[in-house]
C-alpha positions as a Python dict, from the first residue, in 0.01 Angstrom:
ca = {
    (1, 'X'): (0, 0, 0),
    (2, 'X'): (118, 346, -84),
    (3, 'X'): (202, 505, 256),
    (4, 'X'): (71, 833, 130),
    (5, 'X'): (-279, 685, 117),
    (6, 'X'): (-274, 586, 485),
    (7, 'X'): (-388, 922, 631),
    (8, 'X'): (-690, 926, 399),
    (9, 'X'): (-779, 567, 490),
    (10, 'X'): (-754, 647, 861),
    (11, 'X'): (-972, 952, 812),
    (12, 'X'): (-1239, 751, 629),
    (13, 'X'): (-1228, 482, 898),
    (14, 'X'): (-1278, 745, 1167),
    (15, 'X'): (-1570, 895, 979),
    (16, 'X'): (-1730, 552, 937),
    (17, 'X'): (-1681, 476, 1306),
    (18, 'X'): (-1831, 816, 1391),
    (19, 'X'): (-2142, 736, 1185),
    (20, 'X'): (-2173, 390, 1341),
    (21, 'X'): (-2154, 531, 1696),
    (22, 'X'): (-2411, 793, 1602),
    (23, 'X'): (-2663, 523, 1517),
    (24, 'X'): (-2598, 290, 1812),
    (25, 'X'): (-2627, 448, 2156),
    (26, 'X'): (-2534, 132, 2349),
    (27, 'X'): (-2231, 72, 2128),
    (28, 'X'): (-2121, 432, 2189),
    (29, 'X'): (-2158, 383, 2566),
    (30, 'X'): (-1966, 56, 2575),
    (31, 'X'): (-1692, 151, 2327),
    (32, 'X'): (-1614, 512, 2409),
    (33, 'X'): (-1736, 601, 2755),
    (34, 'X'): (-1530, 594, 3073),
    (35, 'X'): (-1647, 686, 3420),
    (36, 'X'): (-1527, 707, 3780),
    (37, 'X'): (-1566, 394, 3989),
    (38, 'X'): (-1440, 452, 4343),
    (39, 'X'): (-1422, 75, 4401),
    (40, 'X'): (-1201, 9, 4097),
    (41, 'X'): (-823, 6, 4114),
    (42, 'X'): (-791, 256, 3832),
    (43, 'X'): (-1076, 483, 3953),
    (44, 'X'): (-1150, 590, 3592),
    (45, 'X'): (-1256, 276, 3408),
    (46, 'X'): (-1437, 178, 3084),
    (47, 'X'): (-1815, 184, 3111),
    (48, 'X'): (-1948, -171, 3107),
    (49, 'X'): (-2314, -115, 3192),
    (50, 'X'): (-2509, -339, 3425),
    (51, 'X'): (-2849, -456, 3296),
    (52, 'X'): (-3027, -186, 3500),
    (53, 'X'): (-2801, 82, 3348),
    (54, 'X'): (-2873, -47, 2998),
    (55, 'X'): (-3243, -27, 3076),
    (56, 'X'): (-3200, 328, 3205),
    (57, 'X'): (-3013, 436, 2891),
    (58, 'X'): (-3279, 286, 2666),
    (59, 'X'): (-3557, 452, 2868),
    (60, 'X'): (-3403, 798, 2831),
    (61, 'X'): (-3370, 746, 2457),
    (62, 'X'): (-3729, 622, 2419),
    (63, 'X'): (-3916, 873, 2635),
    (64, 'X'): (-3957, 1248, 2641),
    (65, 'X'): (-3992, 1258, 3021),
    (66, 'X'): (-3804, 1007, 3236),
    (67, 'X'): (-3798, 992, 3616),
    (68, 'X'): (-3547, 782, 3810),
    (69, 'X'): (-3604, 695, 4176),
    (70, 'X'): (-3284, 532, 4292),
    (71, 'X'): (-3074, 387, 4569),
    (72, 'X'): (-2736, 538, 4653),
    (73, 'X'): (-2445, 498, 4412),
    (74, 'X'): (-2602, 308, 4126),
    (75, 'X'): (-2450, 517, 3846),
    (76, 'X'): (-2768, 671, 3705),
    (77, 'X'): (-2620, 1020, 3679),
    (78, 'X'): (-2333, 879, 3471),
    (79, 'X'): (-2589, 709, 3245),
    (80, 'X'): (-2772, 1040, 3196),
    (81, 'X'): (-2444, 1220, 3117),
    (82, 'X'): (-2356, 951, 2861),
    (83, 'X'): (-2690, 1005, 2688),
    (84, 'X'): (-2632, 1383, 2691),
    (85, 'X'): (-2285, 1335, 2542),
    (86, 'X'): (-2426, 1124, 2258),
    (87, 'X'): (-2690, 1384, 2184),
    (88, 'X'): (-2454, 1682, 2184),
    (89, 'X'): (-2187, 1508, 1974),
    (90, 'X'): (-2415, 1371, 1708),
    (91, 'X'): (-2670, 1655, 1702),
    (92, 'X'): (-2442, 1956, 1695),
    (93, 'X'): (-2631, 2271, 1781),
    (94, 'X'): (-2819, 2110, 2070),
    (95, 'X'): (-2795, 2225, 2430),
    (96, 'X'): (-2819, 2052, 2768),
    (97, 'X'): (-2905, 2239, 3085),
    (98, 'X'): (-2829, 2059, 3411),
    (99, 'X'): (-2960, 2179, 3746),
    (100, 'X'): (-2811, 2066, 4078),
    (101, 'X'): (-2861, 2132, 4449),
    (102, 'X'): (-2562, 2366, 4491),
    (103, 'X'): (-2303, 2549, 4286),
    (104, 'X'): (-2044, 2291, 4389),
    (105, 'X'): (-2269, 2010, 4266),
    (106, 'X'): (-2328, 2197, 3939),
    (107, 'X'): (-1956, 2230, 3880),
    (108, 'X'): (-1912, 1862, 3961),
    (109, 'X'): (-2148, 1768, 3677),
    (110, 'X'): (-1942, 1977, 3436),
    (111, 'X'): (-1625, 1805, 3558),
    (112, 'X'): (-1777, 1462, 3503),
    (113, 'X'): (-1900, 1557, 3156),
    (114, 'X'): (-1553, 1682, 3069),
    (115, 'X'): (-1403, 1353, 3191),
    (116, 'X'): (-1634, 1163, 2954),
    (117, 'X'): (-1532, 1375, 2655),
    (118, 'X'): (-1161, 1358, 2737),
    (119, 'X'): (-1164, 978, 2687),
    (120, 'X'): (-1325, 989, 2341),
    (121, 'X'): (-1102, 1229, 2152),
    (122, 'X'): (-1045, 978, 1869),
    (123, 'X'): (-1420, 954, 1815),
    (124, 'X'): (-1461, 1332, 1822),
    (125, 'X'): (-1188, 1359, 1562),
    (126, 'X'): (-1401, 1148, 1327),
    (127, 'X'): (-1657, 1425, 1328),
    (128, 'X'): (-1402, 1704, 1326),
    (129, 'X'): (-1519, 1805, 1674),
    (130, 'X'): (-1321, 1974, 1948),
    (131, 'X'): (-1439, 2081, 2293),
    (132, 'X'): (-1349, 2346, 2546),
    (133, 'X'): (-1429, 2340, 2916),
    (134, 'X'): (-1505, 2609, 3172),
    (135, 'X'): (-1624, 2582, 3531),
    (136, 'X'): (-1994, 2590, 3441),
    (137, 'X'): (-1996, 2513, 3071),
    (138, 'X'): (-1857, 2285, 2801),
    (139, 'X'): (-1887, 2362, 2430),
    (140, 'X'): (-1838, 2122, 2140),
    (141, 'X'): (-1792, 2249, 1783),
    (142, 'X'): (-1694, 2138, 1435),
    (143, 'X'): (-1633, 2497, 1332),
    (144, 'X'): (-1984, 2538, 1193),
    (145, 'X'): (-2221, 2426, 1466),
    (146, 'X'): (-2181, 2433, 1844),
    (147, 'X'): (-2335, 2222, 2119),
    (148, 'X'): (-2337, 2340, 2480),
    (149, 'X'): (-2356, 2166, 2818),
    (150, 'X'): (-2432, 2411, 3100),
    (151, 'X'): (-2482, 2339, 3467),
    (152, 'X'): (-2637, 2569, 3728),
    (153, 'X'): (-2734, 2562, 4092),
    (154, 'X'): (-3111, 2557, 4139),
    (155, 'X'): (-3253, 2906, 4196),
    (156, 'X'): (-3594, 3069, 4158),
    (157, 'X'): (-3499, 3229, 3828),
    (158, 'X'): (-3318, 2928, 3683),
    (159, 'X'): (-3613, 2796, 3488),
    (160, 'X'): (-3661, 3118, 3287),
    (161, 'X'): (-3299, 3163, 3182),
    (162, 'X'): (-3267, 2897, 2911),
    (163, 'X'): (-3414, 2700, 2626),
    (164, 'X'): (-3277, 2348, 2611),
    (165, 'X'): (-3302, 2027, 2413),
    (166, 'X'): (-3241, 1829, 2732),
    (167, 'X'): (-3310, 1934, 3090),
    (168, 'X'): (-3120, 1722, 3342),
    (169, 'X'): (-3230, 1754, 3706),
    (170, 'X'): (-2986, 1577, 3938),
    (171, 'X'): (-3095, 1496, 4297),
    (172, 'X'): (-3414, 1674, 4203),
    (173, 'X'): (-3593, 1607, 4533),
    (174, 'X'): (-3331, 1811, 4721),
    (175, 'X'): (-3323, 2117, 4495),
    (176, 'X'): (-3443, 2447, 4637),
    (177, 'X'): (-3732, 2617, 4457),
    (178, 'X'): (-3803, 2297, 4263),
    (179, 'X'): (-4172, 2376, 4207),
    (180, 'X'): (-4108, 2730, 4082),
    (181, 'X'): (-3831, 2609, 3853),
    (182, 'X'): (-4044, 2330, 3708),
    (183, 'X'): (-4335, 2566, 3640),
    (184, 'X'): (-4114, 2804, 3444),
    (185, 'X'): (-3882, 2545, 3284),
    (186, 'X'): (-4145, 2303, 3158),
    (187, 'X'): (-4259, 2521, 2865),
    (188, 'X'): (-3900, 2549, 2741),
    (189, 'X'): (-3871, 2174, 2684),
    (190, 'X'): (-4235, 2096, 2604),
    (191, 'X'): (-4201, 2146, 2230),
    (192, 'X'): (-4401, 1918, 1997),
    (193, 'X'): (-4094, 1802, 1806),
    (194, 'X'): (-3824, 1811, 2072),
    (195, 'X'): (-3722, 1859, 2430),
    (196, 'X'): (-3643, 1595, 2688),
    (197, 'X'): (-3644, 1590, 3069),
    (198, 'X'): (-3436, 1354, 3282),
    (199, 'X'): (-3512, 1367, 3654),
    (200, 'X'): (-3291, 1173, 3896),
    (201, 'X'): (-3309, 1153, 4275),
    (202, 'X'): (-3330, 958, 4591),
    (203, 'X'): (-3655, 1037, 4768),
    (204, 'X'): (-3738, 1326, 5001),
    (205, 'X'): (-4075, 1351, 5170),
    (206, 'X'): (-4300, 1633, 5047),
    (207, 'X'): (-4085, 1721, 4746),
    (208, 'X'): (-4200, 1791, 4392),
    (209, 'X'): (-4005, 1483, 4288),
    (210, 'X'): (-4212, 1265, 4523),
    (211, 'X'): (-4535, 1417, 4390),
    (212, 'X'): (-4433, 1352, 4030),
    (213, 'X'): (-4331, 996, 4115),
    (214, 'X'): (-4663, 916, 4284),
    (215, 'X'): (-4892, 1100, 4041),
    (216, 'X'): (-5031, 979, 3711),
    (217, 'X'): (-4848, 1197, 3457),
    (218, 'X'): (-4637, 1183, 3140),
    (219, 'X'): (-4316, 1074, 3313),
    (220, 'X'): (-4185, 726, 3240),
    (221, 'X'): (-4075, 605, 3584),
    (222, 'X'): (-3795, 366, 3668),
    (223, 'X'): (-3679, 253, 4010),
    (224, 'X'): (-3309, 158, 4028),
    (225, 'X'): (-3255, -64, 4335),
    (226, 'X'): (-2941, -104, 4543),
    (227, 'X'): (-2903, -450, 4393),
    (228, 'X'): (-2865, -303, 4042),
    (229, 'X'): (-2491, -328, 4115),
    (230, 'X'): (-2429, -703, 4068),
    (231, 'X'): (-2148, -688, 4325),
    (232, 'X'): (-2408, -622, 4594),
    (233, 'X'): (-2507, -979, 4668),
    (234, 'X'): (-2700, -1120, 4966),
    (235, 'X'): (-2384, -1135, 5180),
    (236, 'X'): (-2309, -769, 5107),
    (237, 'X'): (-2666, -670, 5195),
    (238, 'X'): (-2662, -856, 5526),
    (239, 'X'): (-2325, -708, 5622),
    (240, 'X'): (-2448, -359, 5532),
    (241, 'X'): (-2767, -415, 5728),
    (242, 'X'): (-2568, -504, 6040),
    (243, 'X'): (-2383, -174, 6010),
    (244, 'X'): (-2676, 50, 5918),
    (245, 'X'): (-2967, -125, 6086),
    (246, 'X'): (-3308, 8, 5979),
    (247, 'X'): (-3138, 289, 5783),
    (248, 'X'): (-3045, 39, 5514),
    (249, 'X'): (-3388, 76, 5354),
    (250, 'X'): (-3334, 450, 5325),
    (251, 'X'): (-2986, 431, 5176),
    (252, 'X'): (-3010, 103, 4984),
    (253, 'X'): (-3376, 28, 4908),
    (254, 'X'): (-3450, -288, 4711),
    (255, 'X'): (-3797, -178, 4601),
    (256, 'X'): (-3971, 151, 4531),
    (257, 'X'): (-4197, 80, 4829),
    (258, 'X'): (-3893, 60, 5058),
    (259, 'X'): (-3759, 386, 4917),
    (260, 'X'): (-4089, 565, 4970),
    (261, 'X'): (-4145, 418, 5315),
    (262, 'X'): (-3807, 538, 5439),
    (263, 'X'): (-3783, 865, 5253),
    (264, 'X'): (-3589, 1145, 5418),
    (265, 'X'): (-3821, 1324, 5657),
    (266, 'X'): (-4065, 1031, 5670),
    (267, 'X'): (-4277, 1044, 5988),
    (268, 'X'): (-4364, 674, 6001),
    (269, 'X'): (-4020, 525, 5954),
    (270, 'X'): (-4159, 215, 6128),
    (271, 'X'): (-4399, 150, 5839),
    (272, 'X'): (-4274, -101, 5585),
    (273, 'X'): (-4522, -212, 5317),
    (274, 'X'): (-4333, -540, 5289),
    (275, 'X'): (-4401, -610, 5661),
    (276, 'X'): (-4725, -427, 5735),
    (277, 'X'): (-4936, -499, 5426),
    (278, 'X'): (-5106, -835, 5381),
    (279, 'X'): (-5350, -987, 5136),
    (280, 'X'): (-5717, -999, 5241),
    (281, 'X'): (-5854, -1303, 5423),
    (282, 'X'): (-6188, -1385, 5594),
    (283, 'X'): (-6225, -1217, 5934),
    (284, 'X'): (-6306, -1479, 6204),
    (285, 'X'): (-6644, -1424, 6370),
    (286, 'X'): (-6500, -1405, 6724),
    (287, 'X'): (-6266, -1112, 6651),
    (288, 'X'): (-6360, -767, 6784),
    (289, 'X'): (-6457, -513, 6518),
    (290, 'X'): (-6397, -138, 6550),
    (291, 'X'): (-6437, 149, 6310),
    (292, 'X'): (-6239, 472, 6305),
    (293, 'X'): (-6302, 774, 6091),
    (294, 'X'): (-6188, 1123, 6006),
    (295, 'X'): (-6466, 1324, 5849),
    (296, 'X'): (-6511, 1654, 5670),
    (297, 'X'): (-6651, 1763, 5338),
    (298, 'X'): (-6298, 1748, 5203),
    (299, 'X'): (-6267, 1376, 5291),
    (300, 'X'): (-6432, 1085, 5465),
    (301, 'X'): (-6159, 841, 5567),
    (302, 'X'): (-6336, 546, 5733),
    (303, 'X'): (-6171, 220, 5836),
    (304, 'X'): (-6289, -112, 5978),
    (305, 'X'): (-6038, -276, 6208),
    (306, 'X'): (-6042, -629, 6351),
    (307, 'X'): (-5858, -723, 6671),
    (308, 'X'): (-5776, -1090, 6737),
    (309, 'X'): (-5733, -1272, 7069),
    (310, 'X'): (-5361, -1185, 7073),
    (311, 'X'): (-5442, -814, 7032),
    (312, 'X'): (-5308, -803, 6679),
    (313, 'X'): (-5498, -556, 6461),
    (314, 'X'): (-5601, -585, 6097),
    (315, 'X'): (-5728, -285, 5900),
    (316, 'X'): (-5949, -467, 5652),
    (317, 'X'): (-6183, -216, 5487),
    (318, 'X'): (-6139, 138, 5358),
    (319, 'X'): (-6392, 404, 5256),
    (320, 'X'): (-6212, 709, 5121),
    (321, 'X'): (-6424, 968, 4944),
    (322, 'X'): (-6461, 1345, 4939),
    (323, 'X'): (-6762, 1575, 4907),
    (324, 'X'): (-7002, 1368, 5120),
    (325, 'X'): (-7265, 1524, 5347),
    (326, 'X'): (-7321, 1351, 5681),
    (327, 'X'): (-7628, 1170, 5547),
    (328, 'X'): (-7434, 1053, 5242),
    (329, 'X'): (-7132, 943, 5446),
    (330, 'X'): (-7356, 747, 5685),
    (331, 'X'): (-7539, 586, 5394),
    (332, 'X'): (-7210, 472, 5238),
    (333, 'X'): (-7094, 319, 5568),
    (334, 'X'): (-7422, 138, 5632),
    (335, 'X'): (-7448, 16, 5272),
    (336, 'X'): (-7118, -170, 5299),
    (337, 'X'): (-7225, -330, 5627),
    (338, 'X'): (-7549, -451, 5469),
    (339, 'X'): (-7401, -574, 5144),
    (340, 'X'): (-7065, -723, 5243),
    (341, 'X'): (-7062, -1092, 5344),
    (342, 'X'): (-7022, -1181, 5711),
    (343, 'X'): (-6682, -1339, 5649),
    (344, 'X'): (-6561, -996, 5534),
    (345, 'X'): (-6625, -860, 5883),
    (346, 'X'): (-6958, -699, 5799),
    (347, 'X'): (-7111, -693, 6144),
    (348, 'X'): (-7176, -414, 6389),
    (349, 'X'): (-6860, -275, 6545),
    (350, 'X'): (-6796, -268, 6916),
    (351, 'X'): (-6717, 104, 6893),
    (352, 'X'): (-6727, 367, 6621),
    (353, 'X'): (-6439, 602, 6701),
    (354, 'X'): (-6434, 962, 6579),
    (355, 'X'): (-6239, 1284, 6649),
    (356, 'X'): (-6354, 1528, 6920),
    (357, 'X'): (-6426, 1805, 6670),
    (358, 'X'): (-6729, 1611, 6541),
    (359, 'X'): (-6885, 1647, 6888),
    (360, 'X'): (-6862, 2027, 6896),
    (361, 'X'): (-7197, 2200, 6861),
    (362, 'X'): (-7244, 2432, 6567),
    (363, 'X'): (-7339, 2789, 6657),
    (364, 'X'): (-7630, 2809, 6415),
    (365, 'X'): (-7802, 2473, 6467),
    (366, 'X'): (-7677, 2390, 6816),
    (367, 'X'): (-7626, 2036, 6688),
    (368, 'X'): (-7299, 1850, 6648),
    (369, 'X'): (-7199, 1638, 6349),
    (370, 'X'): (-7176, 1341, 6585),
    (371, 'X'): (-7544, 1387, 6666),
    (372, 'X'): (-7621, 1412, 6295),
    (373, 'X'): (-7447, 1077, 6240),
    (374, 'X'): (-7642, 928, 6532),
    (375, 'X'): (-7967, 1044, 6373),
    (376, 'X'): (-7857, 851, 6065),
    (377, 'X'): (-7811, 539, 6276),
    (378, 'X'): (-7440, 560, 6357),
    (379, 'X'): (-7353, 633, 6720),
    (380, 'X'): (-6998, 768, 6744),
    (381, 'X'): (-6761, 749, 7040),
    (382, 'X'): (-6530, 1041, 7100),
    (383, 'X'): (-6161, 954, 7080),
    (384, 'X'): (-5871, 1169, 7193),
    (385, 'X'): (-5713, 1434, 6973),
    (386, 'X'): (-5382, 1429, 7159),
    (387, 'X'): (-5172, 1419, 6846),
    (388, 'X'): (-4831, 1339, 6991),
    (389, 'X'): (-4954, 1064, 7222),
    (390, 'X'): (-5182, 931, 6949),
    (391, 'X'): (-4893, 899, 6707),
    (392, 'X'): (-4689, 725, 6975),
    (393, 'X'): (-4972, 473, 7025),
    (394, 'X'): (-4986, 410, 6651),
    (395, 'X'): (-4608, 376, 6625),
    (396, 'X'): (-4620, 117, 6903),
    (397, 'X'): (-4861, -88, 6694),
    (398, 'X'): (-4640, -56, 6387),
    (399, 'X'): (-4320, -146, 6572),
    (400, 'X'): (-4177, -489, 6497),
    (401, 'X'): (-4170, -722, 6797),
    (402, 'X'): (-3998, -1054, 6855),
    (403, 'X'): (-4235, -1351, 6826),
    (404, 'X'): (-4176, -1728, 6789),
    (405, 'X'): (-4237, -1676, 6416),
    (406, 'X'): (-3986, -1392, 6390),
    (407, 'X'): (-4032, -1016, 6409),
    (408, 'X'): (-4395, -915, 6358),
    (409, 'X'): (-4593, -591, 6400),
    (410, 'X'): (-4916, -569, 6598),
    (411, 'X'): (-5091, -389, 6312),
    (412, 'X'): (-5139, -518, 5958),
    (413, 'X'): (-5324, -354, 5670),
    (414, 'X'): (-5509, -528, 5389),
    (415, 'X'): (-5365, -444, 5048),
    (416, 'X'): (-5709, -315, 4947),
    (417, 'X'): (-5669, -15, 5183),
    (418, 'X'): (-5455, 162, 4927),
    (419, 'X'): (-5504, 521, 5047),
    (420, 'X'): (-5401, 432, 5402),
    (421, 'X'): (-5090, 255, 5271),
    (422, 'X'): (-5009, 550, 5043),
    (423, 'X'): (-5053, 819, 5305),
    (424, 'X'): (-4869, 636, 5585),
    (425, 'X'): (-4576, 615, 5345),
    (426, 'X'): (-4607, 982, 5249),
    (427, 'X'): (-4647, 1173, 5576),
    (428, 'X'): (-4352, 1397, 5654),
    (429, 'X'): (-4220, 1509, 5991),
    (430, 'X'): (-4332, 1854, 6107),
    (431, 'X'): (-4017, 2063, 6077),
    (432, 'X'): (-4118, 2263, 6387),
    (433, 'X'): (-4216, 1963, 6598),
    (434, 'X'): (-4040, 1630, 6535),
    (435, 'X'): (-4300, 1453, 6753),
    (436, 'X'): (-4578, 1541, 6510),
    (437, 'X'): (-4637, 1498, 6139),
    (438, 'X'): (-4669, 1778, 5887),
    (439, 'X'): (-5029, 1888, 5832),
    (440, 'X'): (-4969, 1979, 5469),
    (441, 'X'): (-5047, 1849, 5215),
    (442, 'X'): (-5371, 1809, 5411),
    (443, 'X'): (-5495, 1526, 5189),
    (444, 'X'): (-5224, 1302, 5333),
    (445, 'X'): (-5346, 1338, 5692),
    (446, 'X'): (-5703, 1201, 5682),
    (447, 'X'): (-5635, 828, 5674),
    (448, 'X'): (-5353, 831, 5934),
    (449, 'X'): (-5564, 1054, 6161),
    (450, 'X'): (-5846, 797, 6154),
    (451, 'X'): (-5603, 522, 6249),
    (452, 'X'): (-5462, 743, 6525),
    (453, 'X'): (-5809, 778, 6682),
    (454, 'X'): (-5831, 398, 6697),
    (455, 'X'): (-5480, 348, 6834),
    (456, 'X'): (-5506, 597, 7119),
    (457, 'X'): (-5850, 472, 7228),
    (458, 'X'): (-5805, 96, 7198),
    (459, 'X'): (-5435, 75, 7286),
    (460, 'X'): (-5353, 376, 7505),
    (461, 'X'): (-5003, 403, 7641),
    (462, 'X'): (-4956, 346, 8010),
    (463, 'X'): (-4867, 643, 8225),
    (464, 'X'): (-4508, 521, 8240),
    (465, 'X'): (-4487, 468, 7863),
    (466, 'X'): (-4631, 809, 7785),
    (467, 'X'): (-4396, 974, 8031),
    (468, 'X'): (-4096, 797, 7882),
    (469, 'X'): (-4195, 847, 7519),
    (470, 'X'): (-4289, 1213, 7547),
    (471, 'X'): (-4004, 1295, 7786),
    (472, 'X'): (-4240, 1469, 8022),
    (473, 'X'): (-4515, 1398, 8275),
    (474, 'X'): (-4879, 1398, 8176),
    (475, 'X'): (-5051, 1728, 8258),
    (476, 'X'): (-5318, 1775, 8521),
    (477, 'X'): (-5671, 1774, 8385),
    (478, 'X'): (-5789, 2095, 8226),
    (479, 'X'): (-6141, 2234, 8232),
    (480, 'X'): (-6200, 2084, 7885),
    (481, 'X'): (-6088, 1746, 8013),
    (482, 'X'): (-6335, 1763, 8301),
    (483, 'X'): (-6613, 1863, 8061),
    (484, 'X'): (-6535, 1564, 7838),
    (485, 'X'): (-6535, 1337, 8145),
    (486, 'X'): (-6870, 1465, 8270),
    (487, 'X'): (-7031, 1409, 7928),
    (488, 'X'): (-6876, 1066, 7873),
    (489, 'X'): (-7036, 723, 7898),
    (490, 'X'): (-6917, 484, 8175),
    (491, 'X'): (-6693, 307, 7923),
    (492, 'X'): (-6550, 637, 7803),
    (493, 'X'): (-6492, 755, 8162),
    (494, 'X'): (-6295, 441, 8236),
    (495, 'X'): (-6084, 510, 7933),
    (496, 'X'): (-6030, 873, 8031),
    (497, 'X'): (-5918, 769, 8381),
    (498, 'X'): (-5665, 533, 8224),
    (499, 'X'): (-5559, 788, 7969),
    (500, 'X'): (-5536, 1098, 8184),
    (501, 'X'): (-5499, 933, 8526),
    (502, 'X'): (-5659, 1161, 8787),
    (503, 'X'): (-5604, 1522, 8875),
}
């Protein structure tokens, strides 16, 4: 071969390889991408994707909006950056905007993107492309067209300062002003023929990311478990569990349910859908039946609860509906009791527990909602609205206890009670009072409140437990307490004496 022809042959081979990589995203990732692996001897190593990473890459390519809920350190951000690199290289003129929690995190994304490009210079040469890197920006150009990767810290104005082909939101749940940014940024990527959003995060209670994950929307959603890394076998998980204890579900969830149950700021960290949710079964006829409800026009959350001879509780029926008048709510409750078979627990409850506010008389009519329910055939029993102690009672029921059959909770929920399961997983801690849950979003509070009324009435803490758990003695009775006692039935008075002791 004439040596003078060699440069031209090399150039044509590079151009052919460039075209091949342009048409095969997975080939591009495997052949040209390197990333940082802190566990590898060389730190920066070739990208050999795990099956979950291949699935993630394909999902980003196939969908306009993709949402990743993930465990710690499963390489999803690297996958997203690889997709962005492919887009910017082979669609010169495109732009990627990445938003991160802080300025330091934003600069870290630029550094990682630059590391990717620095290991594929031979490929870039096939397209005549060079790149230049700054602290917050990387540009790629062939002299005619220019692609840009920019990374910013999340701020209120961030969403209005760009138009992008790809919007990458890293650790989205922890970004400040996430809702404002999304409202202003969404129109910039919601073009009929283009625009793509990649949202990545571990979970945080009450965040926009959590709302988008739970809601029915246009996002294609993928959970990436801790076990996506094939090196994390059963032995690794057990060793990690011994070191982290219950926190392992927060840091290394194996299912989306685990991730949501142990989200940062979760109030009911005791609640584990894998442990506390069971499939329905016939309720034995000798079990006690109770009902507990939270009622308002905004929501009726009504639950039937069975208690067995070992004092284990089963929430087996849910009525969850808004916009019901008292007469309508009562009719719904009674209709189920008439129509459901006896083996489903459809028999009169021992007590119908309700919050104290239903017993307050209205100024105009002089009649309480509790009386209105009684006129409809449902006599309610006033429970306590001591929120902190009520939550402690409920947490005691959710707590795992040693039994001959292993660790078991005292409260189980039928899988058909989906709103109770959803809201117990979603309630956040009140930032001003760690002993209480957040009251907003209000929709999340109805079902847990109903269960709280049951827990504090049927399984009140002893004086010693309450003192220990609340780190303070129970107060002397107030005038309101005495009024409740005077108006209570003999059964209710006995409960109040146990609950409040005596003045």
